[in-house]
C-alpha positions as CSV (number, residue, x, y, z in Angstrom):
1,M,-38.9,17.7,-13.9
2,G,-41.9,16.7,-15.9
3,T,-39.7,13.9,-17.4
4,E,-37.7,12.9,-14.4
5,R,-38.3,9.9,-12.9
6,A,-38.4,8.6,-8.7
7,T,-36.7,5.6,-8.7
8,I,-34.8,3.9,-6.1
9,G,-31.3,5.6,-5.2
10,K,-33.0,9.2,-6.6
11,F,-32.5,11.7,-4.0
12,V,-35.5,13.6,-3.1
13,A,-36.1,17.4,-1.8
14,I,-39.0,17.5,0.9
15,K,-40.4,21.2,1.7
16,C,-40.3,21.6,5.2
17,G,-40.7,25.2,6.0
18,Q,-37.1,27.6,5.3
19,T,-35.4,24.1,3.9
20,L,-35.0,21.2,1.8
21,S,-34.4,17.9,3.5
22,V,-32.8,15.4,1.1
23,G,-32.9,12.2,1.5
24,M,-32.7,8.8,-1.2
25,I,-34.9,6.8,-2.2
26,S,-34.3,3.0,-0.5
27,E,-37.2,1.2,-1.9
28,V,-40.9,1.8,-3.5
29,T,-44.1,-0.5,-3.7
30,N,-47.5,-0.6,-5.4
31,T,-49.9,0.7,-3.0
32,Q,-53.8,-1.2,-2.2
33,S,-56.3,0.5,-1.2
34,D,-55.4,1.4,3.0
35,S,-55.1,4.0,4.8
36,R,-51.7,5.0,3.3
37,S,-53.0,5.8,-0.1
38,A,-54.5,8.5,-1.3
39,P,-56.4,9.6,-4.5
40,G,-54.0,10.1,-7.8
41,Y,-51.1,8.3,-6.3
42,S,-50.4,4.4,-7.3
43,A,-46.6,3.7,-5.5
44,V,-45.1,4.4,-1.9
45,A,-41.6,5.3,-1.5
46,R,-39.3,5.1,1.7
47,V,-36.9,8.0,1.4
48,D,-33.5,7.8,3.6
49,L,-33.2,11.4,4.9
50,M,-29.5,12.8,5.0
51,G,-29.1,16.3,5.3
52,E,-31.4,19.4,4.0
53,I,-31.0,22.5,2.5
54,V,-31.5,25.7,3.9
55,L,-33.4,28.7,2.2
56,A,-32.3,31.9,2.8
57,P,-34.6,34.7,1.2
58,G,-32.0,37.6,-0.4
59,Q,-28.9,34.8,0.4
60,A,-27.3,32.0,-1.0
61,N,-29.4,29.1,-0.1
62,V,-26.3,26.5,2.5
63,F,-26.6,22.8,2.4
64,R,-25.5,21.4,5.8
65,R,-25.3,17.5,6.7
66,G,-27.6,15.9,9.0
67,V,-31.7,16.5,9.1
68,R,-32.8,19.0,12.1
69,N,-36.0,19.8,11.2
70,Y,-38.0,16.7,10.5
71,P,-41.0,16.6,7.8
72,A,-44.5,16.2,8.6
73,I,-47.2,14.3,6.8
74,G,-48.3,16.5,3.2
75,D,-45.0,18.1,3.1
76,Q,-44.6,18.5,-0.9
77,A,-42.1,15.7,-2.2
78,E,-40.6,16.3,-5.8
79,V,-36.9,14.9,-7.4
80,I,-34.6,17.0,-6.6
81,S,-33.5,19.9,-9.3
82,R,-30.1,20.6,-10.7
83,S,-29.2,23.4,-9.2
84,D,-29.7,21.4,-6.0
85,L,-27.8,18.7,-6.8
86,N,-25.3,21.8,-7.7
87,L,-25.6,22.7,-4.2
88,I,-25.1,20.0,-2.4
89,Y,-21.5,18.2,-4.4
90,A,-20.7,21.9,-4.7
91,P,-16.5,22.2,-4.3
92,A,-16.4,22.7,0.0
93,D,-13.1,25.1,-1.0
94,E,-10.2,25.3,-3.6
95,S,-8.6,21.8,-2.3
96,S,-11.8,19.5,-3.4
97,I,-11.7,17.6,-6.2
98,S,-13.6,15.8,-8.5
99,I,-13.4,12.1,-8.9
100,G,-16.3,11.5,-11.3
101,H,-19.5,12.6,-12.3
102,L,-22.9,11.8,-10.7
103,H,-25.3,8.7,-11.6
104,Q,-28.4,11.2,-10.7
105,D,-27.0,13.3,-13.4
106,A,-23.8,12.8,-15.6
107,S,-22.9,17.1,-15.7
108,I,-22.6,17.2,-11.7
109,P,-18.9,16.3,-10.8
110,A,-18.5,14.1,-8.0
111,S,-16.4,16.3,-5.4
112,V,-14.6,15.2,-2.8
113,N,-13.0,16.8,0.3
114,V,-9.1,16.5,0.4
115,E,-9.0,17.8,4.3
116,G,-11.5,14.5,4.7
117,L,-10.1,12.3,2.7
118,L,-6.4,12.7,3.8
119,T,-7.0,13.1,7.3
120,K,-9.1,10.2,8.6
121,H,-8.3,8.1,5.7
122,F,-9.7,6.2,3.0
123,A,-10.9,2.9,1.3
124,V,-11.6,2.1,-1.9
125,L,-12.7,-1.4,-2.3
126,G,-14.0,-3.7,-4.8
127,S,-14.0,-7.2,-6.5
128,T,-11.2,-7.9,-9.1
129,G,-12.2,-6.5,-12.2
130,V,-14.0,-3.9,-11.4
131,G,-11.9,-0.7,-12.0
132,K,-10.3,0.5,-8.5
133,S,-7.3,0.3,-9.7
134,S,-8.6,3.0,-12.4
135,G,-10.3,4.6,-9.3
136,V,-6.8,4.5,-7.1
137,A,-4.9,6.3,-10.4
138,V,-7.5,8.6,-10.7
139,I,-8.0,9.8,-7.0
140,L,-4.1,10.0,-6.8
141,G,-3.9,12.1,-9.8
142,E,-5.6,14.4,-8.8
143,L,-4.4,14.8,-4.8
144,M,-0.9,15.4,-6.2
145,K,-2.5,18.4,-8.6
146,A,-4.7,19.8,-4.9
147,R,-2.4,19.0,-2.4
148,P,1.8,19.4,-3.9
149,D,3.0,19.2,-0.8
150,V,1.8,15.7,0.2
151,R,4.0,12.7,-0.3
152,I,2.5,9.9,-1.4
153,L,3.7,6.1,-1.3
154,L,2.0,3.6,-3.7
155,L,3.0,0.3,-2.4
156,D,2.7,-2.1,-6.1
157,V,1.9,-5.7,-5.4
158,H,1.2,-6.5,-9.2
159,N,3.7,-3.3,-11.2
160,E,0.4,-2.2,-12.7
161,Y,1.3,1.3,-11.7
162,G,4.3,2.5,-13.3
163,K,2.6,4.4,-16.7
164,S,-0.3,5.6,-14.5
165,F,1.1,9.4,-13.7
166,A,3.2,9.9,-17.0
167,E,6.4,12.4,-15.6
168,D,5.0,12.6,-11.3
169,A,6.2,8.9,-11.0
170,I,8.8,7.5,-9.2
171,V,9.0,3.8,-9.7
172,I,11.6,2.1,-7.5
173,G,12.2,-1.4,-7.4
174,S,15.2,-4.3,-7.4
175,H,16.6,-2.6,-10.5
176,N,17.4,0.6,-8.4
177,F,15.9,0.3,-4.6
178,K,18.1,0.5,-1.6
179,L,16.9,-0.8,2.3
180,P,20.1,-1.4,3.9
181,F,19.4,-4.6,6.5
182,W,20.4,-2.0,9.8
183,L,16.8,-0.2,8.7
184,L,15.0,-3.2,9.6
185,N,14.0,-3.7,14.0
186,F,14.8,-7.1,15.4
187,D,11.1,-8.4,13.6
188,E,11.8,-7.6,10.4
189,M,15.1,-8.8,9.9
190,T,14.4,-12.0,12.0
191,D,12.0,-12.3,9.3
192,I,13.8,-11.8,6.5
193,I,16.6,-14.1,8.1
194,Y,14.1,-17.1,8.2
195,G,12.4,-16.3,4.9
196,G,9.1,-15.9,6.5
197,K,8.9,-19.1,8.2
198,P,8.4,-19.4,12.4
199,A,12.4,-18.8,13.5
200,I,14.4,-20.7,15.9
201,P,14.6,-19.7,19.5
202,E,17.5,-20.5,20.3
203,E,18.9,-18.6,17.3
204,V,16.5,-15.6,17.6
205,E,18.8,-15.3,21.6
206,I,21.6,-15.3,19.5
207,L,21.0,-11.9,17.5
208,A,19.0,-10.4,20.4
209,E,22.0,-10.3,22.4
210,L,24.2,-9.4,19.3
211,I,22.7,-7.4,16.8
212,P,23.7,-4.2,19.3
213,V,27.1,-5.4,19.9
214,A,27.3,-5.5,16.5
215,K,26.2,-1.2,16.5
216,G,28.1,0.1,19.6
217,V,31.1,-2.2,17.1
218,Y,30.8,0.4,14.1
219,L,30.5,2.9,16.5
220,N,33.4,3.1,17.5
221,Y,35.4,1.9,14.9
222,K,33.7,5.0,13.1
223,N,35.2,7.1,16.0
224,G,38.5,6.2,15.6
225,G,38.4,3.1,18.5
226,D,39.8,-0.5,18.7
227,R,36.9,-3.0,17.0
228,P,38.7,-6.1,18.3
229,I,38.5,-5.0,22.6
230,L,35.0,-3.7,22.1
231,S,33.6,-6.8,20.7
232,R,34.8,-8.5,23.8
233,K,32.8,-6.0,25.9
234,S,29.4,-5.5,27.3
235,H,26.7,-5.7,25.6
236,K,25.3,-2.5,26.8
237,I,28.1,0.0,25.2
238,G,26.4,2.0,23.8
239,G,23.3,1.7,24.5
240,F,22.2,0.6,21.8
241,T,18.5,-1.8,20.7
242,A,18.3,-4.3,18.8
243,D,15.3,-2.0,16.8
244,T,17.8,1.1,17.1
245,P,18.2,2.2,12.9
246,S,22.2,2.6,13.7
247,P,24.8,1.2,11.1
248,Y,26.9,-1.9,11.4
249,L,28.7,-4.5,9.5
250,V,26.9,-7.9,9.1
251,Q,31.1,-9.3,9.1
252,D,30.9,-7.7,12.9
253,L,28.2,-9.8,13.6
254,L,28.9,-12.6,12.2
255,S,32.7,-12.6,14.0
256,L,30.3,-11.9,16.9
257,I,28.9,-14.6,16.7
258,D,32.0,-16.6,16.2
259,E,33.6,-16.0,19.5
260,R,30.1,-16.3,20.7
261,M,30.2,-20.0,19.4
262,G,34.2,-20.9,20.6
263,K,33.4,-20.3,24.3
264,L,30.4,-23.3,24.4
265,E,31.1,-26.4,25.3
266,N,28.2,-28.0,25.0
267,R,28.0,-29.0,20.6
268,S,24.3,-28.9,20.2
269,T,24.8,-25.3,21.7
270,R,27.2,-25.0,18.9
271,M,25.7,-25.6,15.6
272,A,22.9,-23.6,16.2
273,H,25.3,-20.8,16.4
274,H,27.2,-22.3,13.0
275,R,23.4,-22.6,11.6
276,L,22.6,-18.7,12.0
277,M,25.9,-18.1,10.6
278,M,25.4,-20.3,7.8
279,R,21.6,-18.5,7.6
280,I,23.7,-15.0,7.6
281,E,25.7,-15.6,5.0
282,G,23.1,-17.8,2.4
283,I,21.1,-13.9,2.5
284,K,24.0,-11.9,2.2
285,N,25.6,-13.9,-0.8
286,D,22.0,-14.1,-2.6
287,Q,21.9,-11.6,-5.8
288,R,17.7,-11.7,-4.9
289,Y,19.0,-9.7,-1.2
290,S,21.4,-7.4,-2.5
291,F,19.3,-4.0,-2.5
292,M,19.7,-4.6,1.1
293,F,23.0,-6.5,1.2
294,E,25.1,-4.8,-0.9
295,N,27.4,-2.9,1.1
296,A,27.4,-5.0,4.0
297,N,30.7,-4.7,4.7
298,V,31.2,-1.3,3.8
299,G,29.1,0.5,5.8
300,G,27.8,4.5,6.6
301,D,25.1,5.8,7.5
302,T,22.3,6.1,4.5
303,M,18.6,6.8,6.6
304,A,18.2,10.1,5.1
305,A,19.1,8.5,1.8
306,V,16.2,5.7,2.1
307,L,13.8,8.6,3.1
308,N,14.3,10.7,0.2
309,Q,14.5,7.8,-1.7
310,L,10.3,6.3,-0.3
311,F,9.1,9.8,0.4
312,H,10.9,11.9,-2.2
313,L,12.2,14.7,0.7
314,D,14.1,16.7,-1.0
315,S,12.0,17.8,-3.6
316,E,8.8,20.7,-4.5
317,K,7.7,19.1,-7.7
318,R,4.6,17.1,-7.0
319,G,4.6,13.3,-7.0
320,V,4.2,9.8,-6.4
321,T,6.9,7.3,-5.3
322,I,5.9,3.6,-6.9
323,L,7.1,0.8,-4.5
324,K,7.1,-2.2,-7.0
325,L,6.5,-5.6,-4.4
326,A,6.5,-7.5,-7.2
327,S,9.7,-7.1,-8.6
328,L,11.6,-8.0,-5.1
329,P,11.5,-11.6,-3.1
330,G,8.8,-13.3,-2.6
331,E,9.3,-13.9,1.5
332,V,10.5,-10.3,1.9
333,V,7.3,-9.0,0.9
334,D,5.7,-8.9,3.9
335,A,9.2,-7.6,5.8
336,I,9.0,-4.5,3.2
337,V,5.6,-3.4,4.0
338,C,6.1,-3.4,7.2
339,V,9.8,-1.5,7.0
340,T,7.7,1.0,4.6
341,A,4.9,1.9,7.0
342,R,7.2,2.1,10.4
343,L,9.6,4.3,8.1
344,A,6.8,6.5,7.8
345,F,4.9,6.7,11.0
346,E,8.4,7.2,13.3
347,F,9.5,9.9,10.4
348,G,6.6,11.9,10.9
349,L,6.1,11.3,14.5
350,W,10.2,12.6,15.0
351,S,9.8,15.7,12.5
352,D,6.7,16.5,14.3
353,G,4.6,16.1,10.5
354,G,6.8,18.7,9.3
355,I,5.9,16.9,5.8
356,P,2.7,15.2,5.4
357,L,2.7,11.4,3.9
358,L,0.4,9.3,2.4
359,L,1.0,5.6,2.8
360,V,-1.8,3.8,-0.6
361,C,-1.6,-0.1,0.2
362,E,-2.8,-2.5,-2.1
363,E,-3.9,-5.8,-1.4
364,A,-4.0,-4.3,2.1
365,H,-5.7,-7.7,3.5
366,R,-2.5,-9.5,2.7
367,Y,-1.1,-7.3,5.4
368,A,-3.5,-6.8,7.8
369,S,-5.3,-9.9,7.9
370,A,-8.5,-10.2,10.5
371,D,-7.1,-13.0,11.4
372,H,-4.0,-12.4,13.5
373,S,-2.8,-16.4,12.7
374,L,-2.1,-15.3,8.8
375,G,0.8,-12.7,7.5
376,F,3.0,-10.6,9.3
377,A,2.4,-9.6,12.5
378,P,4.8,-6.6,13.1
379,A,3.0,-5.4,9.6
380,R,-0.4,-5.4,10.9
381,R,0.8,-3.7,14.2
382,A,2.4,-1.5,11.7
383,L,-0.5,-0.3,9.6
384,S,-2.6,-0.5,12.7
385,R,-0.3,2.3,14.6
386,I,-1.0,4.7,10.9
387,A,-4.4,4.5,11.3
388,K,-5.0,5.0,15.1
389,E,-2.2,7.7,15.5
390,G,-0.8,8.5,12.4
391,R,-3.7,11.9,11.7
392,K,-1.4,13.5,14.6
393,Y,1.6,13.5,12.4
394,G,0.9,14.2,9.6
395,V,0.8,10.8,7.9
396,H,-2.5,9.2,6.2
397,L,-3.5,6.2,5.0
398,G,-5.1,4.7,2.0
399,L,-5.7,1.1,1.9
400,V,-6.9,-1.2,-1.6
401,T,-8.6,-4.2,-1.1
402,Q,-11.2,-6.6,-2.6
403,R,-11.9,-8.3,0.2
404,P,-12.3,-6.4,3.1
405,A,-13.9,-9.1,5.3
406,E,-10.6,-10.3,5.4
407,L,-8.9,-7.0,6.6
408,D,-8.3,-6.2,10.1
409,P,-11.7,-4.8,11.8
410,T,-9.9,-2.2,13.6
411,I,-7.9,-1.0,10.4
412,I,-10.9,-1.0,8.3
413,S,-12.7,1.5,10.8
414,Q,-10.3,3.9,11.0
415,C,-10.8,5.2,7.5
416,S,-13.7,7.4,7.8
417,T,-14.7,7.7,4.0
418,L,-15.1,4.6,1.6
419,F,-15.2,3.8,-1.8
420,F,-17.6,0.8,-2.4
421,M,-16.8,-1.0,-6.4
422,R,-18.9,-4.2,-6.8
423,M,-18.6,-6.9,-4.5
424,A,-20.9,-10.1,-5.0
425,N,-20.0,-11.8,-1.4
426,D,-21.9,-12.2,1.3
427,S,-18.8,-11.4,4.0
428,D,-17.9,-8.8,2.2
429,Q,-21.2,-7.3,1.8
430,H,-21.5,-7.6,5.5
431,I,-18.7,-5.7,6.5
432,M,-19.4,-3.3,4.1
433,R,-23.0,-2.6,6.0
434,S,-21.2,-2.4,9.2
435,A,-19.4,0.3,8.5
436,V,-21.7,2.8,7.6
437,S,-24.8,4.3,9.2
438,Y,-28.5,3.2,9.2
439,A,-29.3,5.5,7.2
440,T,-27.3,5.1,4.4
441,E,-27.3,1.1,4.5
442,N,-29.7,0.7,1.8
443,L,-27.4,2.6,-1.0
444,L,-25.3,-0.6,-0.7
445,S,-27.8,-2.4,-1.7
446,F,-26.3,-1.0,-5.1
447,I,-23.2,-2.6,-5.1
448,P,-23.6,-6.2,-6.5
449,S,-25.2,-4.1,-9.5
450,L,-22.2,-1.4,-10.4
451,G,-20.8,-1.4,-13.3
452,T,-17.5,-1.0,-13.8
453,G,-15.9,2.4,-12.9
454,E,-18.9,2.7,-11.0
455,V,-18.7,2.9,-6.8
456,V,-20.7,4.4,-3.9
457,G,-19.0,7.2,-2.2
458,I,-19.8,7.2,1.9
459,G,-18.3,9.1,4.3
460,E,-16.1,12.3,5.3
461,G,-15.0,13.1,1.5
462,M,-17.6,13.2,0.6
463,P,-20.6,15.6,1.0
464,L,-23.4,12.7,0.8
465,P,-23.1,9.8,-0.3
466,A,-23.3,9.2,-3.7
467,R,-23.0,7.0,-7.2
468,F,-21.3,7.9,-9.2
469,S,-18.3,7.0,-12.0
470,F,-14.8,7.7,-11.6
471,N,-13.4,9.8,-14.3
472,T,-11.7,7.9,-17.5
473,L,-7.8,8.0,-18.2
474,P,-6.4,7.9,-21.4
475,R,-5.4,5.0,-22.8
476,E,-1.8,5.2,-21.9
477,L,-2.6,5.9,-18.4
478,L,-4.6,3.0,-17.4
479,P,-2.9,0.8,-14.8
480,C,-1.7,-2.4,-16.2
481,S,0.5,-5.0,-14.8
482,E,3.8,-4.7,-16.2
483,P,5.9,-7.4,-17.6
484,G,9.3,-9.1,-15.9
485,T,11.6,-8.5,-19.4
486,D,11.7,-5.8,-20.9
487,D,11.8,-7.8,-24.5
488,S,8.7,-9.5,-23.5
489,H,6.5,-8.0,-25.9
490,E,8.8,-10.2,-28.3
491,V,6.4,-13.4,-26.6
492,K,3.7,-12.9,-29.1
493,N,5.9,-14.1,-31.8
494,L,7.9,-16.6,-30.1
495,G,7.6,-20.3,-30.7
496,R,6.2,-22.3,-28.5
497,G,9.8,-24.1,-27.5
498,E,11.3,-21.0,-27.5
499,L,8.8,-19.8,-25.4
500,V,9.0,-22.3,-22.8
501,K,13.2,-21.9,-22.8
502,R,12.4,-18.3,-21.6
503,A,10.1,-19.5,-18.9
504,V,11.6,-21.9,-17.4
505,E,14.9,-19.4,-17.4
506,R,13.0,-16.5,-16.2
507,W,11.5,-19.3,-13.1
508,R,15.0,-20.9,-11.9
509,R,16.5,-17.0,-12.1
510,A,13.7,-15.7,-9.7
511,T,14.3,-18.1,-7.2
512,T,18.2,-18.1,-7.6
513,N,21.1,-16.2,-6.1
514,Q,24.0,-16.1,-9.3
515,T,23.6,-12.6,-10.9
516,P,20.9,-13.4,-14.1
517,W,23.3,-13.4,-17.2
518,L,20.3,-12.2,-19.9
519,M,21.1,-9.6,-17.8
520,E,24.4,-8.5,-17.1
521,E,26.3,-5.9,-18.5
522,N,29.5,-6.6,-18.5
523,T,28.5,-9.7,-20.9
524,P,28.0,-8.5,-23.9
525,E,29.0,-12.2,-25.6
526,I,25.8,-14.0,-24.2
527,E,23.7,-11.0,-24.8
528,K,25.0,-11.3,-28.6
529,A,24.6,-15.4,-28.7
530,P,22.4,-16.6,-31.5
531,E,18.6,-17.3,-30.7
532,T,19.6,-21.1,-31.7
533,Q,22.3,-21.3,-28.9
534,S,20.5,-23.5,-26.1
535,A,20.2,-22.7,-22.5
536,L,22.6,-24.9,-21.8
537,T,25.2,-23.3,-23.8
538,R,24.9,-19.8,-22.6
539,G,24.6,-20.7,-18.7
540,L,28.5,-22.9,-19.1
541,Q,28.8,-19.0,-20.4
542,A,27.5,-17.7,-18.3
543,L,29.3,-19.0,-15.1
544,A,32.3,-19.0,-16.8
545,A,32.9,-15.3,-17.1
546,E,31.5,-15.1,-13.1
547,H,34.2,-16.7,-12.3
548,E,36.3,-14.4,-13.9
549,R,34.8,-11.9,-11.6
550,L,34.8,-13.1,-8.4
551,R,36.8,-11.4,-5.6
552,P,39.2,-12.8,-3.4
553,L,37.8,-13.8,0.3
554,D,37.7,-11.6,2.8
555,P,40.5,-12.6,5.2
556,E,38.6,-12.7,8.0
557,R,35.8,-14.2,6.1
558,Y,38.1,-16.7,5.6
559,T,38.9,-17.3,9.0
560,L,35.8,-17.8,9.6
561,L,35.4,-20.3,7.6
562,K,38.4,-22.4,8.8
563,R,37.0,-22.4,12.5
């Protein structure tokens, strides 16, 4: 203790009868000749009390949060000993996890109570470049070891976690993600159709009326009924709503719109039907949306398979599912976040919490904005519902954001364990102070000066608020944004001219509805083309190959186009 310095951020223990009051130094001032001064003392420290250690002679000492016995003037105070720190931050039970080491004593691990972390949600907040992603990887990696029964879905906005969990990671993206369009509710479906832009009321009314009918048509068809006769009946057939997660065919929906259009006299109303049909045809034939509409006219109830892919439900093996959002069309990302959050909550609801789920949302402020005029309102409602009610059904939430001031305060207020990393923005710091108790508010003064990988942990998951550093991940497990193509490691060796050509090709492929010729499995002649071959030549060859693979038009579709 002789060399231990009593500075800001250090814990001190004050002997108070049979207890030691534990507090953190929040302010140190030089004393002057006034009534507070005493001989031999040259400074005064302000201490925020947070808990106490009960001294039980002949028994093990016990730490408890909160203060029941307050110290009096003259009680002895000293920097807390290592043994007392070990007692405070000792794992509460076998499910506790160690995610770092304390700033005050690096030999003492920073333990987190898993139950407190999960059941009351958590958030990791910090500016870009402070080690936020690495901290999330550390938390989830330790969480999987302690609770292998928890199914974790990580919404990866920047495609950076693919290698962070080694064999425990299940990565899904545009190459293997399957989310049939009929699983979307009405709000999500309209957002997909209109690409995130405001929907047209006349067309929305048509969809709301005919989507339930299309579901009834499909059900009757699968039961051996007559599809054309049923399509002319009332939309109440089958008791479906536009939000019922029941299969239907896009072709049936188009046929119903076409039939409704044929009964109308008003030309302007007919044009609304025609425009709606063109929108649906456009997204159905867009290769970027194939993960939704690949089997749009085939059908089949694959809801269980989708849930299994997202949440890894059919295996007892621990693991985290990483959904690479950056690999999906940007226009649909909000709707994808919405539907995954909604599926997580509703599965927990209808399974009575039989399988605990954890949804971790990166860049959460993009999907649950404090400004309700921004973003996709159903996505914010889906996340808010998990934050408010999810714990009752075993559905837990982890939020990661660099701008807590832009995150919906209702949602962040439901996170009882907060990990603050370096942030300098005034509005973000104001949100942080409003989210913690007065006793720990002074601890936040360290936030702007924290180093990379350093964090202040506060809340139910921590025994006491603490400043600590996250464990260091091996280099091969560090999160980093993945390249857009498998051969991008060769980019550094390319000349500038070829680099520009490749960038333009990738740029165009990101917004085209044609199959990228550089990724076609059935066109080896394109893949083997020499590097000196012009982009125009490769494009013409690809179009010719695509023409050879075209299938005959569906007769029903041809009838629609003819009309």
